[in-house]
N, C-alpha and C positions, 0 to 999 in steps of 0.2 A: 537421753538419746545418744549423747556423746560423753566419753570419758577421756580426759586429757586430750581434747581436740580430735579424738578418733571416733568414727561412727561404729556403733555396735553391729555385729553380724545380723541381728534381727532387723534393724532399720535399713541396713544395706540391701537386704533381701526385699524389704517392703518398697524401698525406693526403686529398685530394679523392676519390680512388678508394676509400679505406677508408671515408670518410664515406658515399659513395653506396651502397657494398655494405651497410653497417650499416643505412642507411635502408631499403633494399629488404628486408633480412632482417626488420626490425621491422614493416614494412607487411605482409609475408607472414605473420608470426606473429600480427599483429592480425587478419588475415583469417581465419586458422584458428580463433582464439578466438571470433570473432563467429559463425562457422559452428557451433562447438560450443555456444555459448549458444543459438543458434536451435534446434539439435537438442534441447537440454534443455527449452526452452520447448515444443517440439512433443511431447516425451514427457510432460511434465506435463499438457498439454492432453488428450492421449489418455487418461491415467490419470483425469483429471477426468470425461471423457465416460463412461468405463467405470464410475466410481463412481456417476454420475447414473443411468445405464442400470440398474445393479444395484439401486439404491435404488428405482427405479420398478418393477422386477420383484420386489422384496421379497427380494433376495439381498444379503448383506453379507459383507465380508471382515473379517479380524482387525483391520486398520488403520482400518476404518470401520464400527464396530458399529452396530446399530440404535439410534436415538436414545432409544427408550423404556428401554433397558438401560444407557445411557451414564452413568457416574458423573460428577459435576460436576468432580472432579479430572481425569478423562480429557478432558473437554471443554476445560478451561482449558489443558491440555497441547497439545491439537490447535490451539487458537487461537494459542498461543505459537509452535508450529512453523510455522503459516501465516505469521506475521509474520516469522520468521527466514528463511524460504525465499522471501520476496518478492524477485523479481529486481531487481538494481541496474541502473538505466538507464545505458548506456554509449553515448553518441552519437558520431558521427563528428565530426572537427574542424569547428566552425562550425554544427553541427546543434543545434537547440533541443529541449529535452525535450518530449515529446508530452503531450496530455491524459491525465489519470489517472496522471501521474508526480508523486509527492509531493503538493504542495499545488495543482498545476494541476488545475482542475475538468474534468469531462467536457464535451464539446461539447453544444450545446443540443439536438441531434437524436440524442444517444447513447441507445441502449437496452441496458440490462444484459441479459446472457445468462443462460439457465437455469444454476443452480449458482453464479452470482456472489454474493459477499457484499456486502451493502449496509447502510447505516444507514437504518432505517425509522421513521417517526413514527407511533405507534399510540396508541390509547386504552387506558389501564390499567384494572384492575378497579374502581378507585375513581373512574374517570371522567376523571382527569387524563391528559394526553398525555405521552409519553416517547419518546425515541429508543432503539431497540433494534438489536442486531446480528441480521440476518436473511439468509436465503438465497432467491434468486429462484427461483420455481417456473415462472412463465410471464409473458408480457406480451401483452395484448390490444390490437392496433393499432387496433381499431374504437373501443374505449372509452378508449384511452390509460391503461390501468390495469394495475398489476402484481398478481400473486399471490405472496406471500412467506410463508415459514415462519419463525417465531421460532426462532432457533438454540438457545434455552434452554427451549423448551416441549415437548420430548420428542415432537415430531411432532403434538401435539394442536391447536396454534393456528395457523390460516392466516388471513392478512389480505389483503384486496383494497384496494389503495391507489393513489392518483393519482401521477403522476410527481413532483409537487412535494413529496411525502412520502417520496421516495426519494433518497438520496445515494450514488452508487457509491463504493466504497472504492478507494484507489490500487491500480494494477496493477503499478507499478514504484516502487522506492525512488529518491529523488533523491539524487545524490551531492553532499554539501555542499562538496567540494573543487573540483568542476568546474561544478556547476549550483546555486549557492546561491539563485538567484532562484526555484527550484522548491520552496523550503521556506517554511513559515510563519515570520514574523519575530517577534521578541520583543514581548510585550504584545498580540499579535494574538488576537482572540477565535475560539475553535474549539470543535468538539464532539470530545471524546476519550473513548475507552472506559475506564471506571474499572477499575483493576486488579482482577483476580479476579472480574469481573462481565461481563455481556453487555449493559450499558446505556451509552449515550453521555450525557455531561453537559457543560454549558458549562464552559469553562476558558480561562485565559490562557496563552499561551506564555511560560514562564519562561526557558528556554534552548533554542534550536534545536540540532539535531545539528551537531557539528563534524567528525565522521568518518563514513564510510558505515555503520559498525557501531553508531553511537550512536542512542539514542532521543531523543525530545523530553522535556524536563522541563517539566511543566505545573502550573498552580495551579488546582485545581477550585474552583468557587464553592461555598462552604460557610458557612452562617450560624452554625455552631457555633464558628467562630473569630472573634476580635475584628475582624480586618480583612476578614472575609467570604470568605477564600480558604484552602484547605488548604495544608499544607506541600508543597514540590515533589514530584511523583511522576513516574516515568518511564512513557512510553507510546510504543509503536513507531509508526513512520510509517504502517504498515498501518492503524492504528486512530485516525488523526487526520484530520478533515475540516473544511471551512469551515463556520462558523456565520454565517448571514445575519441573525440577530437582533441587536438593539442590545446593546451592553455594559450591564450593570446599573448603575444609578446609586447 
């Protein structure tokens, strides 16, 4: 095959042919996988539409029990499953991640759809404002206001909020290995869902994800600790959004 460490023309041609065949096979496999991912996304969308329609009609399945009977443990499990099944963004070579992929915010004219989960800023019972996990019920284009349900209020609490009080949650996970720019960076201020709750609190990114399956490690602001921050806690990409407020002094 080689003479004095040189590849003969015959084997160069053969290697080139094998490379071309392998490249074509890989591209075909990639195309099949993309079509499969599109089909999965389509199925998930149809299931979500059915869930919303059933909820509006007062009919529930075993996987989506009525909120008034849902135990907190069940709710936490559903939120964890939602984070685990968030699709990973896999772009084509040279393609940039879209809005709502990881840390990339929604476009200025984006309107969240019915059933979408969002971070919503509402007034608490004591009058203070807080960010909660909510589900979009509707959007009024005339008033530019959303109606949202508190995910943890058992269907009793509905809020009417302006767009500036709504932050859409990511719809794709960002891949740290291919799109690190679509992730929040270390020490960046964010709003993150505190583990085992449905409220978002200010936090600093301690460690961004290194692999697609990794969570963020964040430091929540907490005055009960000497340095003002909690020990590192893991929060999924699904529940970490940008915080436009200034870092505390």
